[in-house]
N, C-alpha and C positions, 0 to 999 in steps of 0.2 A: 799922787792921786787925789782928786779931790771927791770930797763928800757929796750925796743925793741932796739937792738943796729942800727936797719936800718927802721925806719918807712917810708921812701919813697917806699921801696919794698912791705910792708904790704898794704899800698893804691893802688900800682900798681895792686896786686892781686884781690882786691875786685872790681874793676872798670868792667871788663869783665862779672863778675858773676852778676853785677847789670845791665848791658846792656842786656845780655841773658833774665834776668827775665823779664825787661821791653818788651823787642821784644815779648816772648811768651804772657805777657799780652795784647799787642796789636793785636796778632793774635787771641788769644782767644775772644776778642772783636769785631774784624772783623767777625770771624765766627758766634759768636752768633748774631751779626746785620744780617749777611746773613742767618742764620736760621729763625730770626724772619721775616726778608724781604721775604723768600720764602712762610711761613705759611702765611705772611698778602696776598701774592698774591694768593695762593692757595684760602685761605678763599674770597677772592673776587670774584675770579673765579667763585667758587661754587655759591656764592650768587648773582652775577651779571650775570654770562653766565652759569655756569652748571645746575642751577637748571631752566634754560629756554630750555634746550635741552636734548632730550634722544637720545642715539645712539646704534647701534649695527651692526655687520658685518655679520649677519644671514640673508642676503637678497640677492633675486635672480631676474632676469628680465625674465618677462613674457609677453605673447601676447596672444590676440584672434585671433589666427591662422585660415585659412579657408580650410577646407577639400575640395578638389576636388571630386566630384562624378559626373558620367555621369547621365543623367535624362531619358535617352533610352538606348536599348542595341544594339550591333552592335558591326562588326569587326571594330579593330583600323586602319586607314588609314595613319596617320602621328602623331608624336609625336615631337615638336619642341621645348622643352626644355630638361635640366638636372638638378641634383641635384646642389645646390649652384648658378643656375643661377638667377641673377636679372631681373624681369621682372614688367612691368607696366600694370596700368589699361587697360583692353580691349586687350591685347596681346594674339594671339591665342596661347593654349597650347597643345590642342590633337583635331585631327578631325576624325569624324567615317564616315565610308563608307556610302555616303548619296544616294546610286542607290534606296535601298527600298523606302525610305521615298520619293524621288523625284515621283517615280511612285505614291504612295498615293496622293501626291499632284496633280498630272495629273487626277486620278481619281476622287477625290473630285472636280476639277474643272469642270470635264465631268457632274457629278452629279449636279453642281450646275447650270450649261448651263441647262439642262434637266428639272429642276424644274422651270429655270426662263420662259422657252419655253412653258411649261405647263400652265403656270399662264398666259401668253398672248393668250394660244388657249381658256382658258376657260374664260376669260375675251371676247373674240370676240364669244365666243359661247352666251353671256349673248344676243345680240344683234339678235341671231335667235331665241332664247326662247321669247325674247318680240314679236317678228313678230309673233310667234306661238300663243301667248295671244291675239294680235288683230285678227289673223284669227278664234280664238275660239270664241270672241266676234260677229264676221261676223256671224259665224255659229249659234250662240245663236239669233241673230236678224232673220236669214233666217227662224229657226225652229218656231221663234213664230209668223213670217208670214203666215208660211203654218198652224199653229194651228188656226191663225184667220178663214183663208179659210176654215179649215175642221172644224171648229165651225158653220161658216155660210151655210156650206154644210149638216151640222148635225140639223141646225135649219130649214132649207129648207125642208129636208128630214122627220123631224119629224111634222112639219106642214102638208105637202102633206099627210102622212101616217094619220093623224088624219083625217082630210078631208075625206079621202076616207072611213077610216072606219065609218065616220057619214052616209055616201051617201050608203055604203053598205048595211046598215038595210031596206034601202027603196027600194033596188035593181036597184039605179040609177047607180052603179058602178059594174064591173063584177068582177068575182073572179080573172081573170089574172092581172088586173088593182091592186088590191089590193096586189096580192101577188108582183106584181113588185114593188109598194110603199114601202112594208114590208122589202123587201131584198135592196132597195135603204137607208132605213133608218138603216139598220143594217151597211151596207158598210160605210154610213157617220159615224156612233157611231165608227166603227173600225178605220176609218182614223182619226178621232179626237184624240182617243187613242194613235195612232201613233204618231200623230203630238206632243201631250203632252210627250210622251215618247222621242220623237227627242229634246225637249228642256232640258228636264232631261240629256239625253246625252250630248248636246252640251255644258251645264252648268259643268258638271262633266270633260268633257275634257278640260273647262276653267281653272278650279280649278287645275286639273293635271299639266296644262302649266304654271299656276302660281307658284304652288310649284317648279318646275324644274327651274324656272327662279329666284325664291327665294333662293335654295340652290346653284345655281351658283354665284350670290351675295355674297352668304356667302363666297364662296371661293375665291372670288376675291374683298373683302371688304379690304379697306384701299390701301396702295400702295405697289409694290413689295416687298420692304425692309420688310415689317411688315408681310408677308406672311408666315404660318408657315412652309410649305415646304421649299422654298425659304430660310428663316430662318434657318431651319436645315442642309440643303446643305451648307450654307455658315459657321455655325458653325464647320462642319465637315472639310472644306476647311481650316478655321484658325487654325484648331487642327492639320491638317496636315503640313501646314506651320510652325507651330511651333515646332512641330517635326524635321522637317527638317533643321530649325535654331539650335536646340539643338545639330546638328553632329558638329558644331563647338564650343568647350569649350574655354572660354576666362577666363584670370587672373581677379578675381574680385576687386583687388586694386595692388598695389605697392608693391612688397616683393620678397621674396627670395623662390626659389623650394626647397622642402626637401622631403623627405621619397618619392619619386617617383618609383612607380613600376608596371609600365605600357610599354609594348614593342608593335612596330607594328605587325599587324596582330592577334593580342591578342583579342579574343571576349570578350567584358565586359558587364556587366549585370547592369541595372539601379540599382543606389544605392551603389554600389560599389566603394571604395575608391581607387583612383590612384594616388595621389599626395596630398601635404599639400603646401600652400603658407603662409608663415610669413610674417607679415606687418613689413616696416622697420620703419615708421614713426608714429607708435601707439601701442606705448610699455608700460608697467607698471612694476613697482617693488612690490614685495611682501616681507615686511620687518618681521621678525618673531621676535617680542619685548617679552622680559619677561612680566608677568602679572604685575608686580611692577612698571613697566616703563610705563603702560597704564592710569595711573591716570588721566593725564592732556591730553591726545591725542584726538584729534578733527578733524571732518571733516573740510577740507580748511584750516589746517596749511601748512606751507610752510615747505619744506625740501630740506636739499643737499646730493647730493651723488655722489660718486666717485666709477668707475668701476677698476676692477683689471686689465681690459684689457689695458687701457690707464693711470693708475696710477693717483696720486694727481695731474698732472699738467690739468687734464679735470674735472671739475666742471658741475654736473647737477644740474638743478633745476626742484623740482616736487612739487606736491600738495598732501595732504591726502584725499582720494577720499571715504574711506570705512573701516571699521575694520572687519574682518571675523566672521562668526556665531559662530564659536567654534574653540578649538585647534585643531591641527593635530591627536592627539590621540583619541578626540571625535569621529572623523569621521574614524578610523582607522576601518578595516574589522573585526579584533579581539580588540575590547575595551579594556582598561587597567581593571581590577578588584582591584580596590582600598579599597573594603570592605573585606579586608585579614587580618590575624593576624600579618604577616609579613609586613605591609604596611610602605614604608618608602616615604616622601614628596618629590617630585620632583617638582623643578620650571617649571611652563607652559610656553608655548610660544604661541603667537597669531599672526596670519598673518594680516600685515597692509598694505593695497594697496595703492601706491602713484602713479600718473600719471605724467609721465615724458614729457617734453616739446618738441614737433615735431620738433621745428626748431634746437634746440641743437641736436635731434638726426639725423637729416639730416645731420648735420655737422659732428658728430660723430656717426655712427651707431652702436648699438650692436646686440647681438643674444640672443635667448633665452636660460636661464639656466646660464649666466653669473652672478659671484659674484659680489656685490656691498656693499659699505660700506655707510649707511645711517644715517643721524641726522636730527631730525625732531624737529622745534623750537616750544615748547609747550607754550611760554612765552605771545602769544598774547590772 
């Protein structure tokens, strides 16, 4: 067999092929190392971080809004706010014409003044009634004195009649004297009866005067403030003043005006919604997590949230404050009928309420209904 006439040329052709194979091996080694590194990172993230957090982008901002409704009926005098306007607690929103309510206050003030005057007059009458009782006591004493005199006259007339009747049997006393003695006794007897009746009448008058005095004292017992008539008149005045104060409707808290549907001159009825105030610094997020994510979710756990409004550059911090009592489908007007032959399992979502930090809301305000990305730390 003949030798290769050019061994150097053959060696030069094998060198590039060997170099290419070595490089391919190096790249495969690097790629394998990278894959293994990524797998290790993913595994570490899952066990160290992923299992500690649950996330969802099915979350929306909510708030306990205030529905503004007038507590009295009347024509609207002024409307001082518009939709999207920011208001502060105590700002005047709407005023109702106060004319009728001011008249009611004036009438109630007059009724109160009359009740207080009547109380003072009744109290002053007590002195006159006490004087009447004293006068009736004097009448009783006078009637008793008259009865004593009548009793003495009666006793004298009885003795005189008895004496003359004894003497008349012997003829020592004439018939005229006997008749006069009899008449005198009858008159004394009648006078005694009149005196007794006078005492009874005086005592009855005294009892009536005492009852009138007691009735008067019952009306003025205690102070003027505790008198029933005065207290009733004062409560009516307070009610009238309360209705007058309700002609000015104020903002219950800081917020934004929404759904304003009242105009100047419109007559509103009590309880009719006229606008809504959405709070700015007291909002929450309802995050709808899949049922498989809720195993470790507990109240008090921290949460991180971002809003589509600001992007990932603004992070909100919140706290889980509760889980809803049921899924959305459970409270639907027409609930799902799962007991059917064509049933297909659908993963359910349960709202989790997260309270936001008021300080962060003041710095970056949100609006009701905005979308949020929510992550809850369940590792605690």
